[in-house]
C-alpha positions as CSV (number, residue, x, y, z in Angstrom):
1,M,-18.8,-12.9,36.7
2,S,-15.4,-14.4,36.8
3,A,-13.6,-13.7,32.9
4,V,-11.7,-16.9,31.2
5,L,-8.7,-16.2,30.7
6,K,-7.7,-18.2,28.0
7,P,-3.6,-19.0,27.1
8,V,-1.9,-16.0,25.0
9,P,-0.2,-18.6,21.7
10,P,3.3,-18.2,21.8
11,P,4.9,-16.0,19.3
12,V,5.7,-17.0,15.1
13,D,8.9,-17.6,14.3
14,L,9.7,-15.5,11.8
15,G,13.0,-17.0,11.2
16,S,11.4,-20.7,11.2
17,A,10.8,-22.8,7.5
18,A,6.7,-23.2,8.9
19,A,6.5,-19.2,8.4
20,G,8.3,-19.0,5.6
21,A,6.5,-21.4,3.8
22,A,3.5,-19.7,5.2
23,A,4.7,-16.6,3.2
24,L,5.7,-17.7,0.0
25,R,1.8,-19.6,0.0
26,T,0.7,-15.9,0.2
27,F,3.1,-15.1,-1.9
28,W,2.1,-17.2,-5.0
29,R,-2.0,-16.2,-5.0
30,L,0.1,-12.2,-5.0
31,A,1.3,-13.2,-8.3
32,D,-1.5,-14.9,-9.4
33,A,-3.6,-11.9,-9.2
34,W,-1.2,-9.9,-10.8
35,K,-0.3,-12.4,-13.4
36,L,3.4,-11.8,-12.3
37,G,5.5,-13.9,-14.7
38,I,8.7,-15.6,-13.8
39,H,10.9,-12.6,-14.6
40,E,8.9,-10.1,-12.2
41,Q,8.0,-12.8,-9.2
42,T,11.9,-13.4,-8.8
43,T,13.0,-9.8,-9.4
44,L,10.8,-8.8,-6.5
45,L,11.3,-11.3,-3.8
46,G,14.9,-10.6,-4.8
47,V,15.8,-14.1,-5.5
48,G,17.2,-16.0,-8.5
49,R,15.2,-18.5,-10.6
50,T,17.0,-21.5,-9.6
51,T,15.6,-20.7,-5.5
52,L,12.1,-19.9,-6.9
53,Y,11.4,-23.5,-8.4
54,Q,12.3,-25.2,-5.2
55,W,10.1,-22.8,-2.7
56,K,7.3,-24.0,-6.1
57,Q,9.0,-27.1,-5.1
58,G,7.7,-26.7,-1.5
59,K,11.4,-27.0,-1.0
60,V,11.4,-23.9,1.6
61,G,13.8,-23.5,4.9
62,P,13.8,-19.6,6.9
63,L,13.3,-17.2,5.0
64,D,16.4,-14.6,5.5
65,R,15.5,-10.8,6.4
66,H,15.7,-9.4,2.7
67,V,13.0,-11.6,1.1
68,L,10.7,-11.3,4.2
69,E,11.4,-7.3,4.0
70,R,10.2,-7.5,0.0
71,L,7.1,-9.9,1.4
72,S,6.3,-6.7,3.9
73,Y,6.7,-4.1,1.1
74,L,4.4,-6.0,-1.1
75,F,1.7,-8.3,1.5
76,G,1.5,-4.2,2.6
77,I,1.2,-2.4,-1.8
78,Y,-1.5,-4.8,-2.0
79,A,-3.4,-4.4,1.4
80,A,-3.7,-0.9,0.1
81,L,-4.8,-1.5,-3.0
82,Q,-7.8,-3.2,-2.0
83,I,-8.7,-0.8,0.6
84,L,-8.2,1.9,-2.1
85,L,-10.4,0.4,-4.5
86,P,-12.2,-2.0,-3.1
87,V,-13.1,-3.9,-7.0
88,T,-11.2,-6.7,-7.1
89,E,-10.3,-6.2,-10.3
90,R,-9.6,-2.6,-10.3
91,A,-7.0,-3.2,-7.2
92,D,-5.3,-6.0,-8.6
93,E,-5.0,-3.8,-12.8
94,W,-3.8,-1.2,-11.7
95,I,-0.5,-2.1,-10.8
96,R,0.5,-2.5,-14.6
97,K,-2.1,0.6,-15.8
98,P,0.9,3.7,-16.3
99,N,0.7,6.7,-14.0
100,Q,1.0,9.9,-13.8
101,A,2.3,10.0,-10.2
102,P,5.9,12.0,-10.0
103,V,7.5,8.2,-8.0
104,F,5.7,6.6,-11.8
105,G,6.9,9.6,-14.4
106,G,3.5,8.3,-16.5
107,R,4.6,4.7,-15.9
108,P,3.2,1.6,-14.4
109,A,4.4,0.6,-11.0
110,L,4.9,-2.8,-11.6
111,D,7.9,-0.8,-13.4
112,R,9.2,1.0,-10.7
113,M,7.5,-2.1,-8.1
114,L,10.7,-3.8,-11.1
115,G,13.6,-1.9,-10.2
116,G,15.1,-4.4,-8.1
117,Q,15.9,-2.4,-4.9
118,V,13.6,-2.9,-1.9
119,A,13.4,0.7,-2.1
120,D,11.2,0.9,-5.4
121,L,9.0,-1.7,-2.8
122,Y,8.9,0.6,-1.1
123,V,8.1,3.8,-3.0
124,V,5.1,2.1,-3.9
125,R,4.9,1.2,-0.5
126,Q,4.6,4.7,1.0
127,Y,3.3,6.1,-2.0
128,L,-0.4,3.9,-1.6
129,D,0.1,5.5,2.0
130,A,-0.1,8.7,1.4
131,Q,-3.2,7.8,-1.3
132,R,-4.9,5.9,1.3
133,G,-4.7,9.4,4.2
134,G,-2.2,7.3,6.3
135,K,1.0,5.5,7.1
136,A,1.2,1.6,7.0
C-alpha cells in the first residue's frame, strides 16, 4: 500500500497584508469577548486611534513586528485562559477581576496589560503559562 503524498502548502508570510488582516480579525473577536473599549484596544496593540480605525475599515497593510508580538501575547493569554477556565464567560471575565497574585497587586490583569509596554503583556502571559504548569 503506498501513501498518498499531499503537497506541502507554502509557509504563511506573517509580513503580508493578508496575514495582518487575519490576525486583526482574530483580535476584533478577542476585543469583543473581553469587552475592550477603543482606548484599551489602542493601548494593547500599541497604535494610535487613527491606525485602529483604518484597520477596522479593512485598510490593513503588513503589520510591523511590534504589533505582531503584542498580538502573539494577547492570543496566548486568551488561549491560556480558555484552558484554565473552560467556561468561556469566566475566562473572558478573568482579566477584569481583582487578582491577589504578586504580579497584579490586587488589581485586575487588564490593568497590568494596559501598562502600555509589551513587557506587561509578557508578564501576564508568563503568569498564566505558569498556572497551567507549563510554558508557552
